C-alpha positions in Angstrom: 23.0 -9.8 17.4 20.9 -7.2 19.1 21.3 -4.6 16.3 20.4 -7.4 13.8 17.1 -8.3 15.9 16.1 -4.6 16.1 16.5 -4.3 12.4 14.5 -7.4 11.7 11.5 -6.1 13.9 11.7 -2.8 12.4 11.9 -4.2 8.9 8.9 -6.6 9.6 6.9 -3.6 10.9 7.6 -1.2 7.9 7.1 -4.3 5.7 3.7 -4.7 7.0 2.7 -1.2 6.1 4.0 -1.7 2.8 1.9 -4.8 2.4 -1.2 -2.8 3.3 -0.2 -0.5 0.4 0.7 -3.4 -2.0 -2.7 -5.0 -1.0 -4.3 -1.9 -2.5 -2.6 -2.5 -5.8 -3.5 -6.1 -5.8 -7.3 -5.5 -4.9 -7.7 -3.2 -7.8 -5.7 -5.2 -10.3 -7.7 -8.4 -9.3 -11.0 -6.6 -9.7 -10.3 -4.4 -12.9 -6.9 -5.8 -14.4 -5.6 -2.2 -14.1 -2.6 -1.1 -12.5 -3.6 1.8 -10.3 -0.7 4.4 -10.4 -3.0 6.9 -8.4 -2.8 4.7 -5.2 0.0 7.1 -3.7 -2.3 10.0 -4.0 -5.1 8.1 -2.3 -2.7 7.5 0.6 -1.9 11.3 0.7 -5.5 12.1 0.8 -6.3 10.0 3.7 -3.1 11.1 5.7 -4.1 14.8 4.9 -7.5 14.5 6.1 -6.3 12.8 9.3 -3.8 15.5 10.0 -6.2 18.4 9.4 -9.0 17.0 11.8 -7.2 15.3 14.4 -7.1 18.3 16.7 -10.8 19.2 16.2 -12.5 15.8 16.6 -9.8 13.5 18.0 -7.2 10.9 16.7 -9.5 7.9 16.1 -12.4 9.9 14.5 -9.9 11.9 12.4 -8.2 8.5 11.2 -11.9 7.2 10.3 -12.6 10.4 8.5 -9.3 10.0 6.5 -10.3 6.3 5.7 -13.7 7.4 4.5 -12.3 10.2 2.5 -9.7 8.1 0.7 -12.3 5.4 0.1 -14.8 7.9 -1.4 -12.1 9.4 -3.6 -11.1 6.1 -4.8 -14.7 5.3 -5.7 -15.0 8.6 -7.6 -11.9 7.9 -9.7 -13.4 4.6 -10.5 -17.0 5.9 -11.3 -16.1 9.2 -13.0 -12.7 8.4 -14.8 -12.1 4.8 -15.5 -15.7 3.7 -16.0 -16.4 6.6 -18.5 -13.3 6.0 -20.3 -14.1 5.0 -23.9 -11.7 2.1 -24.0 -11.3 -1.2 -22.5 -7.4 -1.3 -23.0 -6.1 -1.7 -19.5 -2.8 -0.3 -20.6 -4.4 3.0 -21.5 -6.5 3.0 -18.3 -3.3 2.6 -16.2 -2.0 5.7 -17.9 -5.1 7.5 -17.2 -4.5 6.7 -13.3 -1.1 8.4 -13.6 -2.9 11.5 -15.0 -5.2 11.3 -11.9 -2.3 10.9 -9.5 -0.7 14.0 -10.9 -3.8 16.1 -10.3 -4.5 14.8 -6.9 -0.9 14.9 -5.8 -0.4 18.5 -7.2 -3.5 19.8 -5.3 -2.5 18.2 -2.1 1.1 19.5 -2.2 -0.1 22.9 -3.0 -2.3 22.7 0.3 0.5 21.1 2.4 3.2 23.4 1.0 6.4 23.2 3.1 4.6 22.2 6.3 5.2 18.8 8.0 1.9 17.7 9.4 1.4 15.8 12.6 -1.3 13.1 12.5 -2.0 13.1 16.2 -1.1 9.5 16.9 -1.1 8.6 20.6 2.3 6.8 20.6 4.6 9.8 20.2 8.4 9.0 20.4 7.9 6.4 23.2 9.9 3.2 22.9 9.7 -0.3 24.5 13.0 -2.1 25.8 13.0 -5.7 26.3 16.3 -7.9 26.7 18.4 -4.9 25.5 16.4 -4.4 22.3 14.8 -1.1 21.8 11.6 -0.7 19.5 9.6 2.4 19.0 5.9 1.8 20.1 4.8 3.2 16.7 6.5 0.1 14.9 4.7 -2.3 17.3 1.5 -0.5 16.7 2.1 -0.8 12.8 2.8 -4.5 13.0 -0.2 -5.3 15.1 -2.8 -3.1 13.3 -1.5 -4.2 9.8 -1.8 -8.0 10.9 -5.3 -7.4 12.1 -6.3 -5.6 9.0 -4.7 -8.0 6.5 -6.1 -10.9 8.4 -9.6 -9.4 8.3 -9.3 -8.7 4.6 -8.2 -12.3 3.8 -11.0 -13.6 5.7 -13.5 -11.4 4.1 -12.0 -12.2 0.8 -12.5 -15.9 1.3 -15.7 -16.0 3.1 -17.9 -13.1 2.3 -20.3 -12.6 -0.6 -18.1 -9.7 -1.7 -14.9 -11.8 -1.5 -16.4 -14.7 -3.5 -17.7 -12.1 -6.1 -14.3 -10.5 -6.4 -12.5 -13.9 -6.7 -15.0 -15.0 -9.5 -14.5 -11.7 -11.3 -10.8 -12.1 -11.1 -11.0 -15.6 -12.3 -13.3 -15.1 -15.3 -15.1 -11.8 -15.4 -17.3 -12.7 -18.5 -18.6 -15.9 -16.8 -19.0 -14.1 -13.4 -21.1 -11.4 -15.2 -23.4 -14.1 -16.8 -23.8 -15.7 -13.3 -25.3 -12.4 -12.0 -22.2 -10.7 -10.4 -22.3 -7.0 -11.1 -18.7 -6.2 -12.0 -19.3 -2.6 -11.4 -20.1 -3.1 -7.8 -17.0 -5.4 -7.4 -14.8 -2.8 -9.0 -16.3 0.1 -6.9 -15.8 -1.9 -3.7 -12.1 -2.6 -4.6 -11.4 1.0 -4.9 -12.9 1.9 -1.7 -11.1 -0.9 0.3 -7.9 0.1 -1.4 -8.3 3.7 -0.4 -9.3 2.8 3.3 -6.1 0.7 3.6 -4.0 3.5 2.0 -5.3 5.9 4.6 -4.1 3.7 7.5 -0.8 3.2 5.8 -0.3 6.8 5.6 -0.6 7.0 9.4 2.3 4.4 10.1 4.4 5.9 7.3 4.4 9.4 8.8 4.6 8.6 12.7 7.9 8.4 14.8 10.7 8.1 13.9 9.4 10.0 10.7 8.9 13.8 11.3 5.2 13.6 9.8 3.1 14.0 6.7 4.9 16.2 4.0 4.8 16.8 0.4 7.1 13.8 -0.3 5.1 11.2 1.5 3.4 10.0 -1.7 7.0 9.1 -3.1 7.6 7.0 -0.1 4.5 5.1 -0.7 5.7 4.1 -4.1 8.3 1.8 -2.3 5.3 -0.5 -1.9 5.0 -0.9 -5.6 8.1 -3.4 -5.8 6.3 -5.5 -3.1 3.2 -5.8 -5.3 5.3 -6.7 -8.3 7.7 -9.2 -6.8 4.9 -10.9 -4.8 2.7 -11.0 -7.8 0.1 -8.4 -9.0 -2.8 -10.9 -8.8 -1.9 -12.5 -5.5 -3.0 -11.3 -2.1 -0.6 -13.5 -0.5 2.1 -12.1 -2.7 1.4 -8.6 -1.5 1.9 -9.7 2.0 5.1 -11.6 1.5 6.4 -8.9 -1.0 5.8 -6.2 1.7 7.7 -8.0 4.2 10.5 -8.8 1.9 10.8 -5.1 0.9 10.6 -3.9 4.3 13.4 -6.3 5.6 15.5 -5.5 2.7 15.2 -1.6 3.2 15.8 -2.1 7.0 18.9 -4.3 6.8 20.4 -2.1 3.9 20.0 1.1 6.2 21.3 -0.7 9.3 24.4 -2.1 7.6 25.1 0.8 5.3 28.5 1.3 6.7 29.5 -2.2 6.1 28.2 -1.8 2.5 29.7 1.6 1.8 31.5 0.1 -1.5 28.1 -0.1 -2.9 27.6 3.6 -2.6 25.3 5.8 -0.5 21.5 5.6 -0.5 21.5 1.8 -0.8 18.3 1.5 1.2 16.4 3.3 -1.4 17.6 1.2 -4.4 17.8 -2.3 -2.6 14.0 -3.1 -2.8 14.1 -2.5 -6.6 17.3 -4.8 -7.0 15.5 -7.5 -5.1 12.4 -7.1 -7.3 14.5 -7.3 -10.4 16.4 -10.4 -9.3 13.1 -12.2 -8.4 11.4 -11.3 -11.7 14.4 -12.7 -13.7 13.7 -16.0 -12.1 9.9 -15.7 -11.7 8.5 -13.2 -14.3 5.0 -13.3 -12.8 6.3 -12.7 -9.3 6.6 -15.1 -6.3 2.9 -16.0 -6.2 1.6 -14.6 -9.5 -0.4 -16.5 -11.9 1.8 -17.7 -15.0 0.1 -17.0 -18.5 0.2 -20.1 -20.6 0.4 -19.4 -24.4 -0.1 -22.1 -27.0 2.7 -22.1 -29.6 
């Protein structure tokens, strides 16, 4: 039972980080109806800046610099690439983000090389033991920080002018534009927020027990994509639930790998995608996604 509780807590912690990343996918999709495949490279940008500057300016200022840089890069991608694209086809624009991701990731991988970068977090490898359950402090910090950020976003999304504008644009962009809402500003803000959240997620993806930031960190970030899909790409609640489902699935599959050896090695890497497929078979729009009705 102790092992199970530890796995659940770890799964919820990792899942909350995946929810941050999935929320970035959802924010951009709601604002632009484009699936942003460059999101993993935004995460790598934020993590790299934090790792490079934490020795010189301290951990918190470096994290703030990483968030700001990732937000600015996201805004530049929207302003210089997507907005200048001579097409309104969202599928084509999604493919363009794949090209952007390749360019950004290639440059960052060239800079990182074979190094493993430390982001300078204050928790180190310390753990907390309670009732025989040992949990790394980084996992607790990830859960708390992600909870605060997601709650803040959901409140802003519901009660602020920006949130109302985004909801209106997501509901009916043409009507929202006629009512005076500037869709370009909504889109720019969405990319900025998604980039900042990705930078925070980069921190908790690379702290203990992970060795640090390396050239493969962006691949780890793609585990959050099933979270966004199975929750529903147009649902902020779905991003949260999907992230927790993926985190729990991965944690339990890793912890009980020996008992599930008949399914083969590396089950934890495949399990989130299996869950995603099973859910999509039952609910093609995701758990909380909006179903499209077609008149026949």
